Each structure stands twice: as C-alpha cells, then as structure tokens.
Backbone as a ProteinNet text record, in pm:
[ID]
protein_1_A
[PRIMARY]
MAPPSLMRILYFILMFGLFLGCKNVTPGMAGTKAPSHQIWDGLLRKHVSSDGKVNYKGFIQDRAELEKYLDLLSQNAPDRKNWSKNQQLAYWINAYNAFTLKLIVDNYPTKSIRDLGPKLKIPLLNDVWHYEFFQIGGQKSSLDEIEHSILRKEFDEPRIHFAINCASVSCPPLLNEAFVPEKLESQLDRVARAFINDPIRNKISPENLNLSSIFSWFKGDFTKKGSLVDFLNQYSKVKILASADISYLDYNWDLNE
[TERTIARY]
-2230	-2112.8	-2134.1	-2026.8	-2036.1	-2043.5	-2109.3	-2114.9	-1974.2	-1956.9	-1824	-1749.9	-1821.6	-1754.5	-1696.8	-1774.7	-1726.5	-1610.8	-1619	-1510.7	-1381	-1390.3	-1269.5	-1210.6	-1298.2	-1249.7	-1181	-1243.7	-1185.4	-1052.2	-1044.9	-920.1	-808	-837.1	-734.1	-694.1	-792.6	-758.9	-664.4	-693	-606.9	-466.7	-457.6	-326.8	-251.2	-323.9	-260.6	-205.9	-283.2	-238.3	-115.8	-114.8	1.2	123.9	103.5	214.1	275.9	187.1	237.6	308.8	255.5	314.9	448.6	475	599.7	709.9	683.2	785.1	901.9	1013.7	1128.2	1093	1181.8	1158.5	1147.4	1083.8	1063	1195.1	1194.4	1318.4	1407.2	1535.7	1634	1772.9	1869.6	2006.1	2101.7	2212	2314.3	2414.8	2461.2	2567.8	2525.2	2394.6	2347.6	2339.4	2339.3	2318.4	2185.3	2117.6	1987.9	2004.8	1931.3	1947.8	1887.7	1936.7	1877.9	1742.6	1648	1516.5	1499.9	1611.9	1609.8	1542.4	1568.4	1506.5	1354.8	1308.6	1165.6	1103.6	1172.9	1123.9	1104	1201.6	1191.3	1075.1	1053.1	942.8	807.9	796.4	670.1	638.6	738.2	716.4	678.3	728.1	703.4	567.8	523.8	406.6	289	295.4	183.9	143.9	14.5	-33.9	-39.5	-62.1	-66.3	-181.9	-286.4	-398.9	-393	-278.3	-258.3	-299.7	-338.6	-371	-240.4	-240.8	-118.5	-124.5	-19.4	-5.1	71.7	-1.9	63.7	132.6	78.9	145.2	281.1	291.3	420.2	518.5	470.8	558.4	603.2	514.3	552.1	665.9	658.4	765.8	897	887.7	1007.2	1029	986.1	995.9	1140.4	1237	1377	1421.1	1380.7	1415.1	1344	1217.7	1143.3	1210.3	1248.1	1313.5	1448.3	1517.4	1645.2	1625.5	1520.5	1491.6	1448.5	1364.4	1317.9	1434.1	1529.1	1648.2	1728.8	1735.2	1806.5	1741.7	1609.3	1539.2	1562.1	1549.5	1562.8	1699.7	1802.8	1939.9	1988.4	1905.2	1945.9	1834.6	1798	1696.9	1751.2	1663.6	1709.3	1795.1	1898.5	1977.9	1913	1834.8	1753.6	1834.8	1959.2	2042.6	2106.2	2129.3	2208.2	2132.8	2021.5	1942.7	1856.1	1835	1745.1	1601	1512.7	1371.4	1316.8	1351.8	1299.7	1353.6	1478.9	1534.3	1457.2	1427.5	1353.1	1209.5	1145.4	1005.7	991.3	1078.6	1074.7	1098.6	1192.8	1222	1096.5	1029	916.5	794.8	771.6	660.6	686.7	806.9	841.2	838.1	884.7	884.3	741.7	651.2	512.1	455.4	476.2	419.1	483	613.5	684.3	652	643.8	611	463.4	377.3	237.5	229.6	305.1	304.1	358.9	462.7	516.6	409.6	330	224.8	126.8	90.9	-1.4	66.7	188.3	262.7	278.2	308.9	328.9	199.6	85.2	-43.4	-137.1	-84.3	-167.3	-209.3	-334.6	-439.9	-516.5	-565.6	-650.5	-751	-866.9	-969.2	-939.9	-883.6	-862	-746.6	-673.9	-564.7	-617.2	-741.6	-797.2	-821.7	-809	-822.4	-691.8	-584.7	-452	-411.3	-292.3	-243	-281.9	-231.7	-260.5	-406.8	-461	-600.5	-604.6	-628.9	-630	-766.3	-768.2	-891.6	-987.3	-936.2	-1019.8	-1057.3	-1183	-1220.7	-1177	-1188.7	-1155.7	-1006.5	-925.1	-781.2	-728.7	-816.5	-772.9	-733.2	-615.6	-578.4	-448.5	-456.9	-338.3	-239.4	-288.5	-198.9	-98.2	-133	-40.7	45.7	31.8	105.1	253.6	339.2	483.3	549.8	542.2	592.7	723.8	783.8	911.9	993.9	1120.2	1209.1	1267.9	1286.8	1357.2	1469.1	1590.9	1704.3	1712	1675.8	1682.1	1566.1	1469.8	1354.8	1227.1	1148.4	1020.9	932.6	861.6	779	652.2	561	431.4	395.2	295.5	246.8	187.6	119.7	62.6	171.3	283.8	391.6	447.7	467.2	517.8	420	290.5	192.5	168.1	141.5	93.4	203.5	303.4	408.7	521.3	531.1	640.5	586.6	518.9	477.2	384.2	281	185.2	238.3	319.2	366.8	488.3	579.9	707.7	712.6	618	620.4	487.2	495.1	374	339.3	290.2	269.7	144	28.1	-96.9	-100.8	-16.2	-18.5	31.4	88.3	132.6	14.3	-107.1	-225.6	-258.2	-206.5	-228.3	-110.5	-5.6	116.3	127	78	85.9	-37.2	-15.8	-119.6	-148.6	-279	-318.7	-369.8	-328.8	-359.5	-509	-586.5	-731	-784.8	-901.1	-960.4	-980.3	-1027.7	-1057.5	-935.8	-822.1	-700.5	-656.8	-582.1	-515.4	-431.5	-435.7	-362.8	-214	-156.8	-13.5	57.9	144.6	219.2	313.9	319.6	405.3	547.4	597.8	739	771.5	897.7	937.8	938.7	908.3	925.3	1074	1126.9	1269	1285.6	1387.9	1403.5	1405.6	1473.7	1491.6	1364.3	1266.7	1139.9	1020.6	1044.8	938.4	827	862.6	761.2	667.6	721.7	637.2	557.3	614	541.9	424.3	445.5	336.3	227.4	266.9	169.3	88.3	157.3	90.5	-11.3	27.4	-66.6	-183.7	-160.4	-270	-372	-324.4	-415.1	-488.6	-415.8	-477	-587.3	-562.5	-661.2	-782.5	-759.8	-870.3	-960.7	-902.9	-982.4	-1027.4	-1006.2	-1050.2	-1200.8	-1281.1	-1427.4	-1481.1	-1400.3	-1443	-1426.4	-1318.5	-1287.1	-1337.6	-1365.6	-1421	-1515.6	-1634.9	-1733.6	-1750.9	-1696.6	-1686.2	-1765.7	-1848.3	-1914.4	-1902	-1927.8	-1910.3	-1986.5	-2104.5	-2189.9	-2203.3	-2154.4	-2168.7	-2041.1	-1998.4	-1879.6	-1917.4	-1888.3	-1902.4	-1763	-1693.9	-1549.8	-1510.3	-1387.1	-1326.7	-1329.9	-1348.1	-1348.9	-1216.3	-1111.3	-981	-992.4	-1076	-1090.5	-1170.8	-1241.8	-1310.4	-1218.1	-1153	-1065.1	-951	-894.5	-775.7	-801.7	-922.6	-960.3	-863.8	-819.3	-728.6	-599.6	-552.7	-430.3	-450	-573.3	-601.3	-648.7	-674.2	-734	-645.3	-517.2	-426.2	-407.5	-426	-401.7	-526.4	-641.4	-765.7	-869.8	-978.7	-1086.3	-1051.7	-1131.9	-1113.1	-1133	-1230.9	-1253.6	-1131.9	-1071	-949.3	-840.7	-825.6	-724	-757.3	-879.5	-919.2	-903.8	-934.7	-927.9	-785.6	-686.8	-549.3	-522.5	-603.7	-577.2	-696.3	-815.1	-935.8	-948.1	-988.9	-1015.4	-1144.9	-1233	-1360	-1346	-1378.4	-1373.2	-1488.4	-1455.9	-1555.5	-1594.6	-1722.9	-1772.3	-1748.6	-1721.1	-1696.7	-1818.1	-1936.9	-2060.6	-2101.6	-2016.5	-2051	-2087.6	-2189.4	-2227.5	-2126.9	-2090	-1989	-2045.4	-2027.5	-2059.1	-1943.1	-1948.3	-1833.7	-1878.2	-1795.8	-1823	-1785.1	-1853.8	-1812.5	-1676.4	-1598.8	-1463.4	-1463.9	-1406.4	-1397.3	-1259.5	-1257.7	-1131.3	-1088.2	-1156.5	-1114.4	-974.6	-903.6	-765.6	-757.1	-656.3	-640.8	-566.1	-624.1	-558.6	-648.1
-2668.2	-2621.4	-2475.7	-2394.1	-2252.3	-2235.6	-2129.5	-2101.4	-2091.5	-2124	-2122	-1989.9	-1877	-1748	-1732.3	-1775.6	-1767.4	-1863.9	-1980.8	-2078	-2021.9	-1947.4	-1887	-1784.9	-1704.4	-1605.9	-1675.7	-1781.1	-1854.7	-1917.2	-1963.9	-2022.8	-1920	-1802	-1699	-1651	-1644.2	-1605.9	-1708.1	-1837.6	-1943.2	-1932.1	-1913.5	-1903.5	-1780.6	-1669.5	-1547.7	-1571.7	-1642.8	-1672.9	-1762.8	-1861.8	-1949.4	-1872.5	-1776.7	-1693.3	-1615.5	-1556.4	-1481	-1572.8	-1693.1	-1785	-1839.4	-1835	-1889.1	-1784.8	-1665.7	-1561.9	-1600.1	-1532.8	-1554.1	-1515	-1549.2	-1510.2	-1358.7	-1310.4	-1166.9	-1093.2	-968.4	-895.3	-885.1	-896.9	-881.6	-881.1	-826.2	-820.1	-846.1	-910.4	-933.5	-818.6	-781.9	-683.7	-538.8	-513	-374.1	-316.7	-186.2	-116.2	-42.7	-35.5	32.4	177.2	219.8	355.5	459.6	581.1	693.2	727.6	763.7	805.7	957.8	1028.2	1173	1245.9	1204.6	1270.7	1256.4	1136.8	1109.5	1188.6	1194.9	1270.3	1418.2	1474.8	1614.2	1640	1548.3	1563	1553.3	1460.3	1443.4	1566.2	1616.7	1735.1	1856.9	1861.3	1975	1967.3	1846.6	1833.7	1755.7	1716	1644.1	1718.8	1745.4	1819.4	1728.9	1788.3	1712	1611.8	1636.7	1543	1451.4	1447.9	1351	1392.5	1517.1	1564.8	1580.4	1529.9	1527.3	1631.7	1711.5	1810.9	1745.3	1678.5	1605.2	1699.2	1817.9	1914.3	1953.4	1962.6	1991.1	1877.4	1753.5	1639.2	1635.9	1676.8	1680.9	1781	1893.9	1993.1	1938.8	1850.5	1792.2	1648.9	1619.9	1484.2	1431.9	1517.9	1473.1	1419.4	1486.6	1439.7	1308.4	1298.9	1175.4	1059.8	1080.4	975	937.3	1034.1	1006.8	911.5	936.4	848.8	710.6	704.3	575.4	493.5	559.2	489	432.2	509.1	464	337.1	335.1	215.4	97.9	123.6	17.2	-49.5	29	-21	-74.7	-62.5	-107.5	-187.7	-297.9	-386	-446.5	-479.4	-528	-654.9	-654.9	-774	-841.2	-943.9	-1003.3	-1060.6	-1100.4	-1160.4	-1055.6	-937.5	-839.6	-713.2	-683	-568.5	-608.3	-514.7	-540.4	-546.4	-601.9	-608.1	-468.1	-372.6	-236.6	-169.4	-199.1	-142.8	-195	-323.5	-382.1	-331.1	-325.4	-283.1	-137.7	-49.9	91.1	103.4	25.6	28.2	-5.4	-115.5	-162	-70.5	-13.8	81.6	204.9	259.9	377.6	345.7	226.3	188	181.4	120.5	112.2	252.7	340.2	474.6	556.6	545.1	626.6	581.3	450.2	402.7	425.4	421.7	458.9	603.7	688.9	830	851.2	776.2	785.5	750.9	647.5	606.8	720.4	792.4	905.4	1019.7	1052.9	1162.5	1137.9	1014.7	982.1	985.6	982.6	977.6	1090.6	1189.4	1299.9	1390.8	1441.9	1421.7	1291.7	1235.5	1117.4	1125.2	1069.8	1072.2	970.1	854.8	746.5	659.2	605.2	512.7	389.4	354.6	235	252.6	376	401.5	378.6	350.1	339.4	193.5	175	40.1	-10.6	-128.3	-184.9	-220.6	-199.3	-234.5	-372.9	-472.3	-609.1	-644	-746.6	-786.6	-858.5	-903.9	-975.2	-875.5	-831.7	-725.7	-749.3	-873.1	-900.2	-882.1	-874.9	-862.9	-723.1	-627.1	-488.9	-432.9	-470.5	-449.1	-370.5	-245.5	-161.4	-217	-293.2	-341.9	-443.4	-515.3	-613.5	-554.1	-427	-359.5	-348.2	-415.7	-415.4	-296.1	-181	-58.1	-10.4	-89.4	-50.2	-175.7	-154.1	-265	-247.8	-360.4	-364.4	-466.5	-420.8	-512.8	-580.6	-508.3	-563.4	-653.6	-668	-755.4	-672.9	-698.3	-628.6	-657.5	-554.2	-571.7	-488.9	-511	-443.3	-405.1	-318.9	-280.6	-400.8	-486.4	-606.5	-694	-706.5	-789.9	-733.2	-601.5	-540.6	-561.8	-537.4	-546	-688.3	-778	-910.8	-1016.3	-1011.1	-1112.1	-1076.3	-948.7	-907.1	-856	-742.1	-681.2	-772.1	-825.4	-907.5	-1048.1	-1098.9	-1236.8	-1249.3	-1154.4	-1168.7	-1098.1	-1008	-933.1	-951.8	-990.1	-1006.7	-870.9	-782	-643	-586.4	-599.6	-549.6	-398.8	-325.6	-179.5	-129.5	-217.8	-173.4	-123.3	-171.8	-129.5	18.1	76.4	218.9	303.2	237.3	306.7	318	215.1	221.7	294.4	370.6	460	430.1	415.4	379.3	500.1	619.8	742.1	768.3	724.3	739.6	801.5	863.1	936	847.1	725	638.2	565.3	576.3	514.7	583.4	514.2	585.6	698.1	817.8	931.8	902.6	953.7	942.4	1025.1	961.6	1032.7	1131.3	1253.6	1354.6	1352.7	1234.1	1210.9	1067.9	1041.1	905.3	814.2	689	589.8	555.8	555.8	529.6	426.1	342.2	230.9	273.4	382.4	422.5	476.8	514.5	566.4	481.6	366.3	290.6	250	202.1	157.6	272	387.9	501.4	552.4	546.1	590.4	498.3	367.8	273.1	287.6	309.5	331.1	457.9	562.3	689.8	678.8	613.7	605.3	513.2	411.5	324	400.9	476.7	554.4	660.8	725.8	833	777.5	664.4	609.7	555.1	478.1	415.3	519.2	629.1	732.5	844.5	826.3	924.3	908.7	1007.3	992.1	987.8	1024.9	1015.3	872.6	808.5	675.2	561.7	590.8	490.9	560.2	506.5	563	463	499.8	406.2	453.7	365.5	385.9	254	251.6	127	8.1	32.7	-78.1	-91.4	7.3	3.3	49.8	-28.1	5.1	11.5	123	136.3	166.8	62.5	67.9	80.1	122.3	119.2	-23.2	-35	-167.4	-239.9	-167.4	-230.4	-339.2	-314	-410.9	-534.2	-523.5	-639.6	-715.1	-640.9	-703.8	-781.3	-727	-786.5	-830.1	-874.4	-910.1	-1010.7	-1105.3	-1207.4	-1150.2	-1039.1	-976.1	-913.2	-871.8	-801.8	-896.2	-1021.4	-1112.2	-1232.5	-1222.7	-1334.3	-1355.8	-1249.1	-1259.8	-1226.1	-1233.4	-1200.9	-1156.1	-1100.2	-1053.9	-918.7	-877.2	-745.5	-635.9	-654.5	-557.3	-550	-663.8	-664.5	-578.9	-594.5	-515	-366.4	-331.8	-191.4	-126.6	-199.8	-143.3	-109.2	-159.9	-121.7	25.3	79.1	213	308.3	254.8	337.7	421	546.1	633.2	593	526.3	478.6	330.3	291.4	149.9	76.8	-22.6	-93.2	-223.1	-249.7	-372.8	-491.7	-606	-726.9	-763.1	-722.9	-756.3	-651	-554.2	-444.1	-495.7	-434.4	-465.2	-401.6	-475.1	-426.7	-421.6	-306.3	-290.6	-215.2	-202.6	-143.6	-33.9	69	184.1	153.7	220.2	214	282.1	236.7	289.8	394.5	509.4	618.1	613	576.5	561.3	690.1	800.1	926.3	964.3	1039.2	1076.4	1159.7	1135.3	1201.7	1335	1428.8	1558.6	1671.1
-1532.7	-1607.9	-1648.3	-1636	-1671	-1821.9	-1869.8	-2013.8	-2071.4	-2201.4	-2262.7	-2242.8	-2255.2	-2240.3	-2100.2	-1999.8	-1862.4	-1840.7	-1903.4	-1891.3	-1946.7	-2057	-2113.2	-2017	-1955.9	-1859.8	-1743.8	-1691.1	-1579.4	-1618.6	-1743.2	-1791	-1792.4	-1845.3	-1851.9	-1712.6	-1620.3	-1483.2	-1422.6	-1447.2	-1396.2	-1453.6	-1585.5	-1649.4	-1601.6	-1581.1	-1530.7	-1390.8	-1307.9	-1172.5	-1173.4	-1265.9	-1276.3	-1320.9	-1411.3	-1456.6	-1341.4	-1260.3	-1145.5	-1048	-1029.5	-934.6	-980.4	-1111.3	-1163.8	-1171.7	-1125.3	-1128.9	-1039.8	-1058.7	-971.7	-829.7	-735.8	-597.6	-589.8	-484.9	-471.4	-472.8	-518.2	-541.9	-417.9	-440.2	-334.4	-396.3	-325	-375.1	-259.2	-288	-186.8	-187.7	-69.5	-59.3	-67	-67	-70.8	70.7	77	203	196.4	309.3	312.2	267.7	165.5	114.1	207	193.4	266.8	204.8	289.1	241.4	251.9	256.8	277	161.3	38	-77.5	-70.3	-42.7	-33.4	80.4	191.7	306.6	270	198.6	158.4	63.6	-30.7	-125.4	-54.6	38.6	111.5	196.5	264.6	349	265	142.3	54.5	-14.1	-50.6	-138.9	-80	46.2	109.3	236	249.6	365.8	488.5	603.2	727.8	731.2	651.4	646.4	524	455.9	349	210.5	190.6	55.6	-23.9	-146.9	-227.3	-337.9	-347	-453.3	-568.5	-657.1	-765.1	-863.9	-882.1	-971.5	-916.3	-784.6	-722.6	-744.2	-732.4	-757.7	-903.9	-994.3	-1136.2	-1156.9	-1088	-1097.7	-1042.3	-943	-882.5	-929.9	-1052.6	-1105.7	-1103.1	-1131.4	-1135.3	-999.3	-892.3	-757.9	-726.5	-767.9	-745.9	-818.9	-944.8	-1022.1	-961	-905.5	-839.7	-722.7	-645.6	-531.7	-578.9	-680.2	-731.2	-786.7	-852.2	-901	-783.8	-675.6	-556.1	-500.3	-498.1	-451.9	-546.7	-675.2	-774.2	-769.3	-744.3	-748.1	-613.6	-510.6	-377.1	-310.9	-375.2	-316.7	-187.8	-93.4	35.8	29.5	109.7	136.4	257.2	231.3	337	452.2	425.6	530.6	620.8	567.7	642.2	683.5	617.2	660.4	779.8	871.1	982.5	932	1014.1	978.9	954.4	1040.3	1024.4	899	862.9	739.2	618.6	618.9	507.5	502.9	618.1	622.3	579.3	628.5	587.7	437.4	385.4	242	161	195.2	113.4	126.2	244.7	259.7	173.6	183.3	103.2	-46	-82.4	-224.3	-277.6	-202.2	-246.1	-266.8	-170.3	-179.2	-290.1	-304.5	-404.4	-546.2	-569.4	-703.9	-736.4	-635.1	-657.6	-702.7	-635.8	-671.1	-812.7	-848.7	-985.2	-1087.9	-1058.5	-1151.3	-1176.1	-1070.3	-1085.8	-1159.4	-1119.8	-1183.3	-1332.7	-1370.7	-1512.3	-1593	-1526	-1596.3	-1555.7	-1489.7	-1440.6	-1556.8	-1558.2	-1458.2	-1480.4	-1371.8	-1377.7	-1263.9	-1282.9	-1177.7	-1069.7	-1111.2	-1016.1	-1059.8	-964.6	-996	-1068.1	-1044.1	-1107	-1257.2	-1305.8	-1449	-1523.3	-1450.1	-1509.7	-1527.9	-1584.4	-1607.5	-1744.1	-1779.5	-1912.4	-1926.6	-2044.1	-2072.5	-2136.5	-2055.7	-2103.2	-2164	-2244.2	-2310.9	-2217	-2103.9	-2007.8	-1898.7	-1889	-1795.9	-1652.9	-1604.6	-1465.4	-1436.6	-1541.7	-1521.8	-1554.1	-1577	-1596	-1459.6	-1413.6	-1274.8	-1266.8	-1224.2	-1214.3	-1113.5	-1016.3	-909.9	-963.1	-1071.1	-1128.1	-1241	-1265.8	-1373.9	-1336	-1410.8	-1380.9	-1449.6	-1385.3	-1446.5	-1385.4	-1298.8	-1238.9	-1210.8	-1175.6	-1143.9	-1004.8	-936.9	-809.2	-823.2	-806.8	-819.7	-954.2	-1060	-1195.4	-1232.2	-1144.8	-1170.2	-1180.6	-1285	-1298.7	-1178.5	-1133.7	-1015	-1026.6	-933	-933.2	-791.3	-778.8	-645.8	-574.2	-649.5	-589.5	-527.9	-596.1	-544.3	-414.4	-410.3	-287.5	-172.8	-199.5	-91.8	-45.8	-140.6	-102.8	-91.4	-180.1	-176.6	-80.7	-45.2	42.9	176.2	175.1	301.8	382	320.5	395	420.6	331.1	342.6	434.4	425.5	495.1	630.3	656	781	854.1	978.2	1058.5	1119.2	1032.8	1074.3	1010.2	1076.4	1016.9	999.3	1072.1	1060.6	926.5	845.7	712.6	630.9	662.1	587	609.4	715.9	742.6	695.3	647.9	605.3	454	381.2	235.3	181.8	77.1	25.9	-120.1	-154.6	-291.3	-370.5	-328.3	-403	-415.4	-314.3	-319.7	-191.8	-201.1	-89.2	32.9	12.7	126.8	182.9	114.5	167.1	295.8	379.7	488.7	430	488.3	431.9	414.9	308	286.5	392.5	470.7	574.4	508.5	560.3	496.6	551.6	571	602.1	562.5	536.8	499.3	621.3	600.3	705.7	714.9	834.5	855.3	965.5	956.5	1051	1196.9	1226.1	1365.7	1429.7	1349.4	1402.5	1361.6	1303.5	1237.6	1334.2	1452.6	1547	1583.8	1616.4	1654.1	1534.7	1414.2	1295	1264.7	1273.8	1248.7	1354.3	1477.5	1583.7	1556.9	1511	1485.3	1371.5	1260.4	1148.2	1180.8	1263.3	1303.6	1387	1484	1568.4	1488.1	1398.6	1318.6	1228.9	1163.8	1070.9	1144.6	1247.7	1319.5	1384.4	1430.4	1497.5	1404.2	1273.7	1174.9	1154.4	1192.5	1184.6	1042.3	944.6	805.5	754.2	792.3	740.5	829.2	956.2	1047.4	1144.8	1157	1249.8	1363.8	1479.8	1590.9	1711.8	1765	1893.5	1969.6	2098.5	2173.7	2116.4	2060.9	2017.5	1866.5	1790.7	1644.9	1576.2	1477.8	1399.8	1252.7	1188.9	1044.4	993.3	949.4	929.1	782.3	762.4	629.7	575.7	445.3	382	398.3	430.1	453.9	560.3	662	770.4	727.7	618.2	560.8	466.2	374.9	276	340.6	447.1	508.6	652.9	677.9	815	876.4	795.8	847.3	903.2	847.3	896.5	1033.5	1061.6	1187.5	1298.5	1265.6	1364.2	1395.4	1369.7	1398.5	1548.2	1626.7	1771	1851.5	1789.6	1857.4	1757.7	1808.2	1720.6	1660	1562.6	1503.4	1608.7	1696.4	1803.9	1895.9	1924.3	2006.5	1942.7	1811.8	1742.4	1749.4	1716.9	1715	1852.1	1957.8	2092.5	2136.8	2064.7	2095	2059.5	1966	1913.6	1924.5	1937.5	1936.5	2063.8	2047.2	2161.9	2232	2157.7	2211.8	2244.2	2366.6	2404.2	2337.2	2255	2176.3	2247.5	2252.5	2314	2221.5	2280	2201.4	2116.2	2161.3	2090.5	1987.5	1960.9	1869.9	1731.2	1671.3	1533.4	1438.2	1333.1	1239	1098.2	1033.3	891.6	828.4	694.6	625.2	529.2	521.1	435.3	290.4	197.1	57.4	42.3	-53.9	-72.9	-183.9	-156.9	-254.7	-321.1	-450	-523.2	-594.6	-573.3	-634.1	-585.6	-668.7	-637.8	-511	-429.4	-299.4	-312.6	-383.1	-400.8	-350.2
[MASK]
+++++++++++++++++++++++++++++++++++++++++++++++++++++++++++++++++++++++++++++++++++++++++++++++++++++++++++++++++++++++++++++++++++++++++++++++++++++++++++++++++++++++++++++++++++++++++++++++++++++++++++++++++++++++++++++++++++++++++++++++++++++++++++++++++

C-alpha cells in the first residue's frame, strides 16, 4: 500500500481525470463557416523567421491583431457536419499555435511555457497544458484538449506533431505561414520533412537514430501502419535500416525566441 501522502496525490489525480472526462463534448458549432486565416498568416510572416524563431515583442506590439484573430476562432468553432476534414484540421492546428502564442504574449517575458498556468497545490498537476485560458464556441478549452481530444483523437494524422508548436526550442519550428485547407497536404509534408531531417532535433544515420523525444512520447501515433523506422523513411534523406538502434534526445523547454 502506498504511503498516505502518495495516496492523497493519486486520489486527486483520479478526481482530476474524472473531471476532465466529464466535460462536455469537444467544442463545435452548427452553421459556422470556416474562418479566414489571413490575419494569422500576416502575423506569422511578420514575426516568425524561416527557421521558426519567434519575435514575441513584435507580437506584443501587434496584440490587437492577434486578439482579433483569436476572437474569430473562438466565435467560429468547426461545424463537424459541413466543414471538410482539411478545413477542420487547419483550424485546430492554427488554433493550437495561436492560443499558445497568446499564452506567451500575455506572460512575457518568461523562460519557459512550463512556468506558466495555474499553480495548483498538487505538484504533479501544475500543468499549463490543462489551463483553460480561452474559449472555443462558448466552451472553455485548453491546449491539451485541442491536442489530445481533438487533433490526435479525431484525425488519423501523425504529421500534426510537426505542425503544432509548444513555444520551446526542441519543438518543431513554428511555420511562418498559416495552415490553410487548400495547401494543407503539402504543408504537413513540408514540416514533416523539415523536422525529421533537422540535424539539431534528430540525428539520423543508417544504423543509429538519436531522435526527438516526440517520437518516444507519441510512438503509437507514428506506428499505426508500420514501425517507427518505416514512418521515418517516408521523409528521411538518409535511408534507415530496420535494425537501427534508437535513442532519444533530452527536450529543451526554453522559449523559442
């Protein structure tokens, strides 16, 4: 039996999980039209470099435009019956990235996104990802909900892991353009190739792989149709052997600026 203090922690974790599980269905609205991502596209092109470095001070100066775009997202949640898959997927990727950026802008300067969010009394639950700091379709939501309850659950698309950005050095770089339905396939292909072949974030040789921790955390997403090596070989410039040794790099959570 675990010590009483640990039992209390486990109890609160269980209750917290039940609370999350009892939430309403994931955000959505009937009768909405997919919003334009033009404002977001302009902000990204202006304040994000080609290698994903973010000028947060520039975003702070353009906070009004950022808030305008976030309001557009909040008031136009996807109509699951009438929006295309690409319209929904582009919406949720952009929403994750834009609300992540808002979190940093609202708390800048900060060393790491993991320093933000509510400070709960239970250390294991001091989790910025569950922080409900925005609304989608009138419903409180969090980054965790977008990533895990929507993007990973509703779309069979492992490349989303290279498209969403957690404002950290080891994350896949924030693309300096908005994801849009008409270009989504080529954009997802581009970010997958760029991340996998990035020698800073993945060190790949035919017989040895020292990979981003993303491939460990979400291995199941990458191995639904084969091995991890099979997935990587779709995008890697280096042909990887099936017998390659795999290890994982430490993750750098410092701000990506």
